[in-house]
Backbone as a ProteinNet text record, in pm:
[ID]
protein_1_A
[PRIMARY]
MSAPQSPRRAQTPLVWRVMCAIDAAVVRSVGKIEITGEFPAELRGKPVLVTANHIGMFDPFVLMEACRKAGFLPRFMLTGGLLDAPVLGFFLRAAGHLRVDRGKANIADAFGRATETLKTAQVPLLLYPEGRVSREPGLWPERGKTGAARMALNGGVPVVTISQWGAHEAVCWGTETVSGWADVKPLVVSFFKAVRRRPVFRVHFGPRVDLSDLADGKPGDAVKAHARIMRQITEHLVELRKSEPDTPAFHDPTRPTDSVSPWRPTVETAQPK
[TERTIARY]
3786.1	3704.7	3570.7	3461.6	3329.1	3303.4	3217.6	3183.9	3101.5	3121.2	3043.2	2896.6	2810.4	2667.8	2630.3	2527.2	2473.3	2407	2393.6	2328.9	2190.9	2116.1	1980.9	1982	2070.8	2078	2130.3	2227	2282.6	2177.9	2084.4	1981.8	1865.1	1857.3	1742.6	1778	1714.9	1743.5	1718.7	1799.9	1787.1	1646.6	1588.1	1455.7	1353.3	1368.9	1274.2	1298.1	1423.6	1451	1393.4	1403.3	1347	1194.9	1133.6	987.6	938	1013.8	974.5	989.7	1088.7	1105	989	948.6	832.5	706.6	693.6	578.4	568.7	681.3	681.4	621.2	656.6	603.7	453.6	408.6	265.6	185.8	232.8	161.1	152.6	263.3	262.4	168	150.2	61.9	-85.5	-115.7	-255	-299	-216	-255.7	-137.2	-166.1	-62.8	-49.7	73.1	95.4	142.9	81.5	117.7	158.2	276.6	330.7	351.3	304.3	327.3	392.7	449.1	521.5	651	721.7	846.2	879.7	954.3	999	1102.5	1089.2	1182.2	1328.2	1407.1	1547.6	1625.9	1591.7	1668.3	1641.8	1540.7	1507.6	1558.6	1622.8	1673.6	1784.3	1777.7	1878.3	1860.3	1746.2	1719.5	1592.9	1573.5	1448.9	1329.5	1232.2	1113.5	992.1	881.5	755.7	669.9	633.6	552.2	411.2	312.9	173.8	91	-1.5	-80.3	-224.9	-315.4	-454.3	-466.5	-566	-583.2	-715	-706.4	-827.1	-860.3	-773.1	-804.1	-695.8	-727.9	-635.7	-510.5	-520	-406.9	-317.8	-362.2	-284.3	-146.4	-119.9	19.6	114.6	65.7	148.8	180.3	79.6	99.6	196.6	183.1	273	416.3	434.3	568.2	634.2	558.4	614.6	639.9	547.5	566.3	691.1	710.8	829.4	956.6	949.4	1066	1103.5	1003.9	1029.7	1083.4	1043.9	1090.6	1230.6	1283.1	1421.1	1441.8	1337.1	1356.2	1258.3	1295.6	1212.1	1177.7	1058.3	1024.5	995.2	1005.5	949.1	804.2	721.5	581.4	557	456.7	407	286.2	297.3	198.8	126.5	4.9	-70.6	-8	-25.8	30.5	-18.3	-142.5	-197.1	-114.4	-64.2	19	154.7	212.2	344.2	340.1	222.6	208.3	162	130.4	79.4	186.5	144.4	241.3	311.5	436.2	520.6	536.9	427.3	435.4	490.7	441.6	487.5	637	691.1	835	914	872.8	944.1	926.9	807.9	785.1	868.7	879.2	962.4	1109.6	1152	1291.6	1321.9	1218.2	1236.2	1246.4	1218.5	1238	1119	998.5	880.3	842.9	774.6	741.9	599.8	580.1	453.6	368.5	237.7	142.8	16.6	-33.4	-154.4	-269.2	-357	-468.7	-559.5	-597.8	-690.8	-627.3	-494.8	-427.7	-364.6	-336.7	-281.7	-141.5	-70.6	68.9	83.9	-24.3	-14.5	70.4	61.3	143.6	291.3	322.2	461.3	510.9	424.2	461.9	497.5	418.3	447.3	573.4	594.5	716.7	840.7	835	948.8	970.6	860.9	872.2	934.8	898.5	954.3	1104.6	1148	1290.9	1366.6	1308.3	1370.9	1378.4	1271.7	1262.5	1365.6	1401.8	1493.1	1627.8	1671.7	1804.2	1797	1677.5	1661.9	1707.5	1759.5	1793.3	1694.8	1591.8	1487.9	1353.8	1270.8	1142.1	1051.8	968.6	866.4	732.2	659.4	530.9	418.8	319.4	202.6	76.7	-36.9	-167.9	-226.9	-241.2	-300.8	-443.9	-515	-652.6	-658.6	-556.2	-551.8	-625.5	-706.1	-779.6	-824.9	-871.6	-926.5	-1049.6	-1058.2	-1169.1	-1304.7	-1396.6	-1534.5	-1627.9	-1569.8	-1649.5	-1710.4	-1839	-1904.9	-1831.5	-1771.7	-1699.9	-1554.8	-1509.9	-1372.3	-1275.4	-1329.3	-1243.2	-1180.3	-1067.9	-1000.3	-1089.2	-1079	-1151.8	-1082.2	-1143.3	-1086.9	-943.6	-920	-786.1	-751.1	-626.1	-579.3	-451.8	-417	-304.7	-169.5	-164.4	-39.2	76.9	54.5	161.7	206.3	111.4	144.4	225.3	186.4	258.9	400.2	415.2	548	636.5	580.2	656.8	700.7	609	641.2	737.4	715.7	800.7	942.8	954.8	1086.4	1151	1077.2	1130.7	1155.8	1067.5	1085.6	993.9	1046.4	962	857.6	746.2	636.4	612.7	602.8	558.7	435.4	358.1	233.6	234.8	157.7	128	-22.8	-73.2	-214.8	-224.7	-324.3	-334.8	-480	-496.2	-630.1	-619.3	-713.1	-717.8	-691.6	-614.4	-581	-703.7	-807.9	-930.4	-999.8	-962.4	-1024.5	-959.3	-845.1	-769.4	-818.8	-849.8	-896.3	-1007.3	-1117	-1228.7	-1196.1	-1276.7	-1255	-1267.4	-1366.6	-1382.5	-1445.6	-1375.5	-1426.7	-1312.7	-1345.5	-1243	-1186.5	-1262.4	-1215.8	-1222.2	-1125.6	-1120.8	-1130	-1238.7	-1258.8	-1262.3	-1254.1	-1258.8	-1254.5	-1266.4	-1257.8	-1363.5	-1480.9	-1589.1	-1548.8	-1461.7	-1416.1	-1303.8	-1229.6	-1116.7	-1160	-1261.6	-1304.7	-1331.1	-1404.7	-1429	-1299.3	-1197.9	-1070.7	-1002.4	-1001.5	-937.3	-1010.7	-1142.1	-1221.9	-1201.6	-1205.2	-1188.1	-1049	-949.2	-812.4	-801.8	-855.5	-844	-931.5	-1040.5	-1119	-1038.3	-962.6	-878.8	-768.5	-711.8	-608	-660.9	-789	-849.8	-878	-924.4	-959.6	-836.6	-731.5	-608.7	-635.7	-675	-698.6	-570	-587.1	-474	-456.5	-335.7	-303.7	-231.1	-295.4	-237.6	-182.3	-56.6	10.4	77.4	54.8	116.1	197.7	326.5	412.8	398.4	351.2	335.2	460.4	462.9	579.4	580.3	683	691.2	578.7	513.6	406.9	469.9	424.5	482.1	424.8	508	469.4	561.7	630.1	735.5	685.4	557.3	504.9	441.1	450.6	387.8	494.5	457.3	555.5	500.4	588.4	550.7	507.5	396.5	348.4	262.8	260.4	176.9	31.6	-59.7	-199	-256.9	-314	-380.5	-292.3	-159.3	-71.4	-70.6	-84.7	-89.5	-213.4	-324.2	-448.1	-431.6	-367	-343.6	-251.9	-147.6	-54.8	-125.7	-208.2	-283.4	-375.2	-440.9	-531.4	-456	-337.9	-258.9	-217.2	-180.3	-140.5	-258.4	-373.6	-490.3	-542.3	-536	-583.4	-492.7	-361.8	-272	-295.4	-315.8	-346.9	-473.3	-576.4	-703.8	-691.4	-616.6	-598.7	-544.1	-443.3	-385.7	-472.1	-549	-641.9	-748.2	-792	-890.3	-839.6	-712.5	-654.6	-647.4	-620.8	-606	-738.5	-848.2	-978.8	-1073.5	-1022.9	-1102.2	-1231	-1223.6	-1341.2	-1437.4	-1399.9	-1484.4	-1490	-1543.3	-1533.6	-1618.8	-1714.8	-1802.6	-1788	-1821.3	-1811.5	-1730.6	-1671.8	-1592.8	-1679.7	-1627.3	-1698.4	-1702.7	-1598.2	-1592	-1666.3	-1760.7	-1840.5	-1794.9	-1756.7	-1717.6	-1828.6	-1911.9	-2025.8	-1986.1	-1859.2	-1816.5	-1762.6	-1736.4	-1676.5	-1783.5	-1770.8	-1866.3	-1859.2	-1972.7	-1976.6	-2047.2	-1994.6	-2060	-1981	-1896	-1811.8	-1834.5	-1786.7	-1798.5	-1659.7	-1627.2	-1496.9	-1507.3	-1431.8	-1431.6	-1349.4	-1270.7	-1184.2	-1249.6	-1363.1	-1429.9	-1458.7	-1409.8	-1436.9	-1581.7	-1627.4	-1760.6	-1758.5	-1872.6	-1878.9	-1823.4	-1849.8	-1800.7	-1648.1	-1591.8	-1446.9	-1380.5	-1444.5	-1385.1	-1408.2	-1492.9	-1519.9	-1395.3	-1368.8	-1251.2	-1261.1	-1145.3	-1143.6	-1099.3
-1171.1	-1047.7	-1076.8	-1029.3	-1056	-967.8	-1016.9	-942.6	-820.4	-707.7	-587.7	-608.8	-543.3	-552.6	-475.5	-521.9	-446	-321.5	-213.6	-92.5	-120.3	-210.9	-237.3	-297.9	-396.4	-461.7	-365.4	-280.5	-185	-83.6	-50.5	46.8	-15	-147.1	-215.5	-277.6	-233.4	-291	-442.2	-512.9	-658	-699	-624.7	-661.6	-659.7	-565.8	-557.8	-670.6	-708.1	-821.1	-950.1	-965.8	-1085.4	-1084.8	-969.2	-959	-988.3	-942.6	-967.7	-1115.1	-1182	-1325.3	-1403.6	-1364.6	-1428.8	-1400.9	-1277	-1238.5	-1323.3	-1350.8	-1431	-1568.5	-1628.3	-1759.9	-1753	-1644.5	-1629	-1614.2	-1528.1	-1506	-1634.6	-1709.9	-1835.8	-1937.6	-1931.2	-2027.1	-1996.6	-1872.7	-1832.9	-1848.6	-1806.2	-1810.8	-1801.9	-1771.9	-1764.1	-1619.3	-1572.4	-1435.8	-1435	-1349.6	-1333.4	-1187.9	-1167.2	-1032.7	-1002.9	-888.2	-841.7	-704.2	-662.3	-536.4	-550.6	-441.4	-445.1	-306	-304.8	-177.9	-118.6	9.5	69	53.8	-8.3	-35.6	91.9	200.1	324.4	394.2	347.7	409.7	330.9	218.6	138.5	213.1	209.8	277.5	426.6	477.6	620.8	649.9	774.2	808.9	787.1	710.3	680.4	674.7	728.5	718.5	614.2	508.5	400.8	414	421.8	440.3	319.9	277	157.6	176.2	102.1	101.3	12.7	43.2	-24.9	-102.2	-235.7	-316.4	-405.7	-415.3	-502.1	-504.6	-569.8	-575.6	-658.3	-748.7	-836.3	-780.3	-675.5	-632.2	-575	-518.1	-479.2	-598.9	-714.3	-834.6	-879.4	-869.1	-904.5	-806.8	-678.5	-578.8	-599.7	-633.3	-660.9	-773.4	-880.7	-994.7	-961.3	-886.3	-847.3	-761	-666.8	-581.5	-662.2	-755.4	-840.6	-918.9	-972.6	-1045.9	-954.1	-826.6	-730.1	-679	-715.8	-681.5	-564.4	-519.4	-411.7	-429	-372.8	-379.2	-236.2	-190.1	-49.4	-19.7	106.9	153	192	181.8	220.4	348.4	423.2	534.5	479.8	466.8	395.9	489.5	449.7	526.9	510.2	611.8	608.4	490.4	446.2	334.2	207.9	182.1	63.9	78.8	196.5	217.7	223	249.9	254.6	121.5	24.9	-103.6	-178.3	-250.4	-329.4	-431.9	-451.7	-550.1	-515	-522.6	-495.5	-356	-257.8	-121.3	-106.7	-179.1	-173.5	-218.1	-330.6	-383.2	-293.1	-235.2	-147	-19.7	32.6	152.1	119.5	2.1	-39.8	-60.9	-96.2	-119.9	9.9	124.2	252.7	307.5	256.9	307.5	446.7	521.6	660.7	672.5	767.7	782.4	894.8	867.9	974.1	947.3	1050.7	1038.2	1104.7	1021.6	1076.3	1160	1274.8	1359.8	1440.2	1433.7	1507.7	1635.5	1728.7	1857.6	1844.6	1736.5	1723.1	1651.4	1630.5	1553.2	1626.9	1760.7	1836.8	1821.6	1824.7	1806.2	1667	1567.5	1429.5	1416.1	1476	1469.8	1549.6	1659.4	1736.3	1657.1	1588.3	1505.5	1391.6	1331.7	1221.3	1268.2	1387.9	1442.4	1462.9	1518.7	1541.2	1408.6	1309.7	1177.7	1113.3	1130.5	1067.9	1121.8	1248.5	1311.8	1241.2	1184.2	1120.9	969.6	914.2	770.9	687.4	568.9	472.3	355.5	369	267.3	334.3	281.7	344.4	355.6	458.3	476.2	440.6	349.2	303.7	358.9	414.9	463.9	447	458.9	447.7	587.8	638.3	771.1	780.1	665.3	666.2	689.7	644.5	663.7	559.4	475.3	370.6	266.1	152.9	51.3	109	88.2	144.9	96.3	192.1	159.7	170.3	188	195.4	57.2	47.6	-82.3	-179.4	-128.3	-215.1	-234.3	-177.1	-182.8	-112.2	-12	72.9	177.9	237	334.6	451.7	494.1	611.9	738.4	852.4	978.4	997.1	969.7	984.5	1129.8	1150.4	1283.7	1315.9	1441.8	1486.3	1476.5	1415.3	1410.2	1351.6	1236.5	1172	1261.3	1322.5	1410.2	1531.3	1587.8	1703.8	1665.9	1547.1	1500.9	1485.5	1427.3	1404.2	1534.9	1631.5	1758.8	1840.2	1841.1	1918.9	1864.2	1730.9	1669.6	1638.9	1661.7	1625.9	1476.3	1398.4	1253.7	1182.7	1085.7	1012.4	927.3	904.9	823.9	705	586.6	469.9	415	336.2	285.1	133.2	83.7	-58.6	-73.4	-160.8	-196.2	-339.1	-367.1	-501.5	-546.4	-678	-736.2	-875.9	-912.9	-1046.8	-1052.1	-957.9	-961.7	-939.3	-878.2	-856	-986.6	-1095.9	-1225.1	-1297.3	-1248.6	-1320.5	-1293	-1168	-1130.3	-1027.2	-1047.6	-954.7	-819.9	-720.1	-583.5	-577.1	-645.5	-652.2	-528.1	-464.1	-346.4	-248.8	-121.9	-20.4	-25	-75.8	-85.3	-230.2	-269.2	-405.2	-397.8	-452.8	-448.5	-587	-690.1	-825.4	-929.2	-1056.5	-1167.8	-1160.5	-1108.2	-1100.5	-1015.9	-916.5	-832.2	-896.8	-985.9	-1052.3	-1177.9	-1244.6	-1373.8	-1370.5	-1269.2	-1267.7	-1264	-1194.5	-1186.7	-1323.1	-1391	-1522.3	-1623.6	-1624.6	-1719.2	-1696.7	-1570.4	-1540.9	-1580.1	-1564.9	-1601.5	-1751.6	-1833	-1977.1	-2028	-1959	-1992.5	-1964.3	-1854.4	-1819.5	-1922.7	-1973.6	-2075.7	-2197.2	-2231.1	-2344	-2308.3	-2185.9	-2146	-2116.1	-2065	-2023.1	-1923.4	-1802.1	-1697.9	-1660.1	-1597.9	-1549.6	-1400.8	-1362.2	-1222.2	-1167.5	-1076.4	-1020.2	-880.9	-861.1	-733.9	-687.5	-562.8	-507.4	-383.7	-384.6	-267.9	-181.6	-60.2	30.8	111.5	185.9	269.5	396.7	473.3	604	693.9	762.5	855.4	984.7	1030.4	1151.1	1275.6	1339.8	1464.4	1578.1	1560	1652.9	1793.8	1808.3	1940	2009.4	1946.7	2001.8	2052.2	2149.4	2212.3	2226.6	2218.2	2236.5	2381.7	2398.2	2531.6	2597.2	2541.8	2599.9	2559.1	2655.2	2623.4	2514.6	2414.5	2308.5	2193	2209.4	2104	1980.1	1999.1	1883	1799.2	1866.5	1794.8	1718.8	1781.3	1714.9	1593.9	1610.2	1500.1	1384.3	1415.6	1311.7	1235.8	1310	1246.3	1151.2	1191.6	1104.5	976	990	873	777	830.1	745.3	683.2	758.5	702.8	590.4	603.5	496	371.3	389	275.2	205.7	285	229.2	162.2	222.5	167.4	24.5	2.6	-131	-224.1	-166.6	-247.3	-309.7	-237.1	-290.4	-420.7	-424.2	-544.5	-660.1	-627.7	-732.9	-799.3	-726.2	-779.9	-789.2	-839.1	-849.5	-929.9	-1034.5	-1118.5	-1059	-946.6	-879.5	-730.4	-694.3	-555.9	-454.8	-500.4	-406.2	-416.8	-532.1	-553.2	-679.3	-691.2	-810	-935.5	-1045.7	-1172.9	-1217.9	-1182.2	-1217.1	-1111.9	-1156.1	-1061.7	-1062.4	-946.5	-929.1	-849.6	-916.3	-846.3	-745.1	-747.3	-653.9	-522.7	-516.2	-394.4	-291.4	-169.1	-63.2	-30.7	6.6	41.7	176.7	276	406.8	515.1	476.2	573.8	567.6	670.4	677.8	701.5	633.9	650.5	738.6	848.2	930.4	866.6	764	697.7	572	533.7	410.7	414.1	315.1	314.2	276.6	312.1	267.8	117.4	55.1	-90.5	-128.2	-44.2	-74.3	-68.1	30.8	44.9	-71	-118.7	-224.6	-363.2	-377.4	-510.4	-564.3	-696.3	-756.5	-745.2	-724.2	-709.3	-837.9
630.6	632	566.6	630.4	575.2	454.6	365.5	244.6	280.8	210.8	241.8	209.3	285.3	259.8	134.5	66.4	-46.2	9.3	-73	-23.6	32.6	-32.3	14.2	153.3	177.6	307	413.2	373.9	469.7	513.6	425.1	455.7	531.5	539.1	596.2	730.3	839.6	970.8	971.7	1049.6	1059.3	1101.2	1195.9	1243.7	1130.6	1034.6	923.5	823.5	803.3	715.1	772	903	966.8	956.3	980.4	971.9	830.8	730.5	591.8	555.3	611.9	588.3	649	769.1	832.4	750.9	706.6	625.1	498.5	434.6	312.4	339.1	452.3	487.2	513.4	577.8	607.6	478.6	389.1	262.7	181.9	175	100.8	163.4	295	362	335.2	300.5	280.3	135.7	42.7	-97.9	-190.9	-315.5	-418.4	-464.6	-478.3	-522.7	-667.1	-747.4	-888.3	-910.6	-963.9	-981.5	-1129	-1172.2	-1308.8	-1302.7	-1415.2	-1417.1	-1339	-1323.4	-1247.3	-1194.9	-1086	-1030.4	-1125.1	-1163.5	-1260.5	-1219	-1304.6	-1272.9	-1245.3	-1316.3	-1300.7	-1166.7	-1092.5	-964.2	-844	-869.7	-758.1	-684.7	-552.3	-471.3	-463.2	-510.1	-508.5	-428.7	-386.9	-318.4	-411	-366.4	-446.6	-354.5	-401.1	-329.4	-400.9	-329.8	-387.6	-332.8	-421.6	-380.8	-423.2	-336.8	-365.6	-322	-385.8	-340.5	-217	-135.1	-6.1	-9.1	-10.3	-27.8	90.8	188.8	301.1	406.1	518.9	631.5	601.8	504	474.2	364.7	296.2	179.4	212.3	332.8	361.1	359.7	405.3	405.7	262.8	176.3	35.7	-30	-1.1	-58.6	-12.1	115.2	166.3	87.2	62.9	-9	-155.9	-217.3	-357.2	-373.1	-280.8	-287.4	-262.3	-169	-143.2	-267.9	-335.8	-459.6	-568.5	-563.1	-662.9	-631.2	-513.2	-481.7	-389.1	-319.6	-223.6	-107.9	7	126.3	166.5	133.9	157.3	303.8	337.8	463.7	436.7	539.9	529.1	607.5	565.1	645.1	719.2	852.5	932	1028.2	1063.9	1162.7	1300.1	1383.7	1516.9	1599	1573.6	1648.6	1633.7	1513.3	1491.7	1560.5	1550.5	1608.9	1761.7	1818.4	1963.3	2021.7	1934.4	1982.2	2062	2167.1	2245.1	2155.8	2176.6	2107.5	1959.4	1883.3	1739.8	1714.3	1790.7	1771.5	1792.5	1890.6	1916.6	1794.1	1734.9	1618.8	1496	1479.1	1364.9	1377.6	1498.4	1519.1	1494.7	1541.5	1520.9	1373.3	1296	1153.1	1073.1	1137.1	1070.8	996	1025	955.8	1007	923.7	956.3	1008.2	1095.5	1167.6	1109.7	1103.3	1072.9	1153.2	1221.1	1301.8	1226.9	1170.6	1093.4	1183.5	1130.3	1203	1314.2	1328.4	1434.6	1377.9	1466.4	1424.7	1368.5	1403.9	1360.7	1228.5	1155.7	1031.9	928.4	923.2	828.6	862.9	992.6	1035	998.6	1012.4	981	833.7	747.3	604.6	572.3	644.4	622.8	659	774	815.4	717.6	670.9	575.9	445.5	401.2	277.7	290.6	403.3	424.7	431.2	497	505.1	367.6	291.4	160.2	61.9	75.2	-20.2	-28.3	82.9	85.6	104.3	107.6	133.7	14.1	43	-61.3	-61.2	22.1	31.8	3.8	-84.7	-114.6	7.7	6.9	109.9	47.7	110.2	57	142.4	75.6	148.4	65.6	134.6	70.5	53.9	-68.2	-85.5	-33.7	-30	19.7	170.2	241.1	385.5	466.3	401.2	471.1	369.1	418.8	330.6	260.9	130.8	53.6	105.3	117.2	154.2	34	-82	-204.4	-229.3	-264.7	-279.6	-371.2	-480	-572.6	-536.6	-425.1	-378.3	-474.4	-545.1	-627	-537	-576.4	-490.2	-453.3	-327.3	-282.1	-334.3	-306.7	-354.5	-305.4	-177.6	-122	-93.4	-53.5	-18.5	-97.2	-101.7	-185.3	-115.8	3	78.4	0.5	-63.8	-140.5	-255.7	-324.2	-436.8	-389.4	-276.6	-223.6	-181.4	-121.7	-84.5	-207.6	-312.8	-434.9	-498.6	-507.9	-571.6	-486.5	-355.9	-266.7	-261.1	-263	-253.7	-386.7	-497	-628.4	-638.9	-577.1	-567.9	-667.5	-742.5	-837.2	-766.6	-834.7	-782.3	-875	-816.7	-891.6	-821.7	-892.6	-835.6	-826.4	-731.7	-721.4	-721	-804.9	-804.4	-754.9	-672.4	-616.6	-607.4	-611.3	-601.9	-541.8	-457.9	-400.6	-252.1	-199	-56.2	31.9	-23.9	54	90.6	22.8	50.7	167.1	215.2	317.7	459.6	488.5	622.3	606.8	676.1	662	725.7	693.8	742.5	894.2	948.8	1093.5	1152.3	1244	1312.8	1339.2	1356	1377.6	1519	1612.1	1750.5	1797.5	1875.2	1928.3	2080.1	2136.5	2280.7	2343.9	2260.4	2314.6	2205.2	2244.2	2151.1	2041.3	2075.1	1976.1	1855.7	1877.7	1767.5	1687.9	1751.9	1686.9	1612.4	1663.2	1608	1457.5	1405.5	1259.9	1177.9	1228.1	1156.7	1152.6	1267	1275.4	1188.9	1197.3	1118.7	969.6	926.3	783.6	736	821.9	785.5	758.9	847.5	829.4	714.2	686.9	567.7	441.5	443.5	328.2	308.6	417.8	407.7	331.8	354.8	282.7	136.7	111.3	-25.6	-109.9	-48.7	-114.7	-228.5	-191.3	-292.8	-365.6	-481.6	-560.1	-533.8	-496.6	-471.3	-593.8	-664.5	-787.1	-759	-794.1	-769.4	-898.3	-932.7	-1054.9	-1020.8	-1059.9	-1045.5	-1170.2	-1149.3	-1261.3	-1288	-1397.7	-1430	-1346	-1364.9	-1298.3	-1348.3	-1255.6	-1292.3	-1343.8	-1458.7	-1518.1	-1450.2	-1369.3	-1302.4	-1345.3	-1457.4	-1499.6	-1528.5	-1562.3	-1594.8	-1475.6	-1356.9	-1237.6	-1141	-1058.1	-969.2	-828.5	-732.6	-592.5	-569.4	-502.5	-469.9	-576	-695.6	-800.9	-776.1	-768.9	-737.3	-829.7	-768.3	-844.5	-885.3	-878.4	-928.4	-838.3	-708	-617.7	-646.3	-675.8	-708	-839.3	-937.5	-1066.1	-1048.9	-968.5	-944.9	-876	-776.9	-706.2	-802.4	-890.8	-986.9	-1079.6	-1123.3	-1211.7	-1140.1	-1014.2	-935.8	-921.7	-883.1	-859.9	-989	-1097.9	-1225.4	-1274	-1250.1	-1291.9	-1207.3	-1077.9	-992.3	-1043.2	-1073.3	-1117.8	-1254.3	-1343.9	-1478.2	-1472.5	-1389.8	-1380.2	-1295.3	-1203.9	-1125	-1214.3	-1315.3	-1411	-1471.8	-1506	-1566.9	-1467.8	-1341.3	-1240.3	-1206	-1219.3	-1180.4	-1300	-1409	-1531.8	-1511.3	-1430.6	-1409.8	-1307.3	-1245.1	-1146.4	-1179	-1295	-1343.1	-1267.4	-1189.6	-1120.6	-969.2	-913	-769.1	-741.2	-622.3	-590.2	-584.1	-634	-622.7	-477.1	-401.4	-259.7	-179.3	-97.5	-18.2	126.8	175	314.5	384	463.2	525.3	630.5	674.2	779	722.8	593	536.1	504.7	558	523.8	375.1	318.9	176	159.9	231.7	235.9	165.1	70.8	2.8	-148.8	-216.6	-362.2	-420.7	-529	-592.8	-717	-721.7	-843.3	-954	-921	-1018.3	-1075.7	-1021.8	-1063.7	-1213.7	-1288.4	-1432.3	-1459.2	-1576.9	-1614.8	-1635.3	-1628.1	-1647.8	-1783.4	-1884.4	-2019.9	-2023.5	-1954.4	-1952.6	-1881.4	-1773.9	-1691.2	-1747.5	-1847.9	-1905.1	-1971.2	-1956.6	-2021	-2172.2	-2233.6	-2380.2	-2445.8
[MASK]
+++++++++++++++++++++++++++++++++++++++++++++++++++++++++++++++++++++++++++++++++++++++++++++++++++++++++++++++++++++++++++++++++++++++++++++++++++++++++++++++++++++++++++++++++++++++++++++++++++++++++++++++++++++++++++++++++++++++++++++++++++++++++++++++++++++++++++++++++

């Protein structure tokens, strides 16, 4: 008789375990990953919302590997474009990731479904509160939206944070639309340049965000919860990028820089101590 599966493996589709194994090899081939902090032991096997800053096209791959090393394989909340993509979309849907269409009328329904799924899940759900790769000149977190905070308060689900730095050096921002090889070439070139440089991917698992004094439906509480989440992400990000306290040392000429971060620390605050 075969040994019973662990709860984590039983909750994780085979296709996602295979994809994460491939991802681990890809991340190791590009650079080195350094992980600090740890996922709270008391939250393992329970519904958890994991929130992270979004710094580049390669950072989901880094997050997948960091979570795998931490002992869990999260589901992601992904845009409809990824889930509808040929081939890749099929595997992502089979892996059980959740869909959200930015700017569409059904976005409230998507968050509602995600909240209901999250209440009974034994696998964390990972999402980006910013909703897109940061366009802030210093690559600090953008303002973001309150969706994650509302999900947490509505579902009574704990929130932990991940702060990351370095993945922006692996693949350039590129373009929002791909119509031919000219749009893909910068991504491929930047990837192989990164393989030669071997950047360091720094990932920090933060503690549970304290939302105990906030309530679902109470005016202003979702905004307060969102602010606490973003400030904790930023606080640990400061530590990860001590040598780059203002702007990234790596310059990506394709990334727009037309946004402002309300969480951006002052230069004095971000200076290494």
